[in-house]
Every structure is written in structure tokens, then in C-alpha cells.
C-alpha positions, 0 to 999 in steps of 0.5 A, spaced: 433 163 874 431 158 879 436 161 884 433 168 882 426 166 884 428 162 891 432 168 893 426 172 891 422 168 894 426 168 901 427 175 901 419 176 901 418 170 906 423 173 910 420 181 910 413 178 912 415 176 918 419 182 919 414 187 919 407 187 922 401 183 919 395 186 919 389 182 921 383 186 918 381 192 915 376 196 919 372 202 916 372 209 919 365 212 918 365 220 914 361 223 910 363 219 904 365 213 903 369 212 909 376 211 910 378 204 910 385 202 915 389 197 916 389 194 923 395 191 925 395 183 928 393 183 936 390 189 936 383 190 937 378 194 935 371 198 937 366 202 934 365 209 938 361 215 937 364 217 931 369 212 929 374 207 931 378 205 937 384 201 936 388 198 942 394 194 943 392 187 946 397 190 953 393 196 953 399 200 952 397 204 946 390 207 944 389 211 938 382 213 936 380 216 929 373 219 929 370 224 924 366 230 926 363 236 922 365 242 924 360 244 929 362 238 933 369 241 934 367 243 942 363 237 943 369 232 941 374 237 945 369 236 951 368 229 950 375 227 949 378 231 956 372 227 960 375 220 958 381 222 959 380 225 965 376 218 967 382 215 966 386 219 971 391 223 965 393 229 966 394 235 961 400 238 964 401 244 960 400 247 953 401 243 947 406 243 942 403 245 935 406 243 929 402 245 922 403 241 916 400 242 909 398 237 904 394 237 897 388 235 900 388 236 908 391 241 913 393 238 919 395 241 926 399 236 930 399 237 938 403 233 943 401 235 950 405 234 956 402 230 961 401 224 966 398 217 967 398 215 975 404 220 975 408 217 970 410 221 964 405 218 958 404 220 951 399 224 948 398 226 941 392 230 937 393 230 930 387 235 927 385 234 920 381 239 916 380 237 909 380 243 904 374 241 901 368 243 905 363 237 903 369 232 907 369 230 914 373 233 919 378 228 922 381 227 929 386 222 931 387 221 938 393 217 941 395 215 948 401 210 950 405 209 956 413 210 954 414 203 954 408 201 949 410 207 944 417 204 944 414 197 944 409 198 938 412 203 934 413 199 927 405 196 928 403 203 930 407 206 924 403 201 919 396 203 921 398 210 921 400 209 914 394 206 912 390 211 915 394 216 910 393 212 904 386 212 905 386 220 906 389 221 900 385 216 896 379 219 899 
């Protein structure tokens, strides 16, 4: 029994160092109670007009989760386009759009061909439309360098998984 307990603790201890740690939980404001999202250790957060910006310390990955009402969609698109232009990101064509249907939400993933400073960059959006009209619409925006996308993949996935759990519980 003691060896089993030691082995279990060793495994748990090892996994704790293998998986990205969370530093804090932030709440993305919505029409309801908000969505609690776990932030990986070493990431920065900043409140933005409609939600939260997340970024890695090396600024290789930026992710935003923002809530908006349906009539605000055109304004959201304009704000995002202006920000990307200010950062030197150029969209090079139409997005690849992948629809997803879940119990509580419909989601469209938009992957854009884009460059930053003349180099390929990762630019992706998730447009999240609740099936309950009383809930907020959400946009998850993701911009990363290809190296940052690979380097921070596990951390980013944990953040997105945390967001997905919050959506499921909303």
C-alpha cells in the first residue's frame, strides 16, 4: 500500500511539472455571470473593451476573448481589422471556414492566410454564437508567430480548454 501511494504521488508530482501550470483565473465579462478562464503561468492579461487579452511573456502569442451583442458585430470586425493593420499584419486572402455545432453553441473557425513583417503568421478566429439568445456572442482571436504557436501550443491548448469548460458550464 505504501509503495502504491509513493508511486501515485511520484506520478502526480511528475505530471505537475510536465503540464503547464496556471497562474490565475480571470473572468471574461458576458451578459451572464462571466466566463472563468485559467491563465497559464508566465502569461500576461489585460482587460480590453469587451473582454480579456492574453499574451505570452515573449509576445509570440496573443489571444483575445471578447463578448459582444449581435448589433456590435460590425464594430468588432472594424476594431480587430484596425488593430491588425496597426501591428503590421496583412491578410492575404479569404479564410478557411470550418463550422462546428455543439449543444449550447455554434462555432465557426476562421483560419486566415496572413503575414507579419513579411513573414507567415498564424491568424485564427472562433466566432461563437450561443443557441440561447440571452447569452453573449463571443469572439476568440488568436495571433501567433509560427515558432510561438509551436512553443506555446500546450499552454494555449490548456487556456482554450479552460475557456471551453466555462462555455459548457455557462
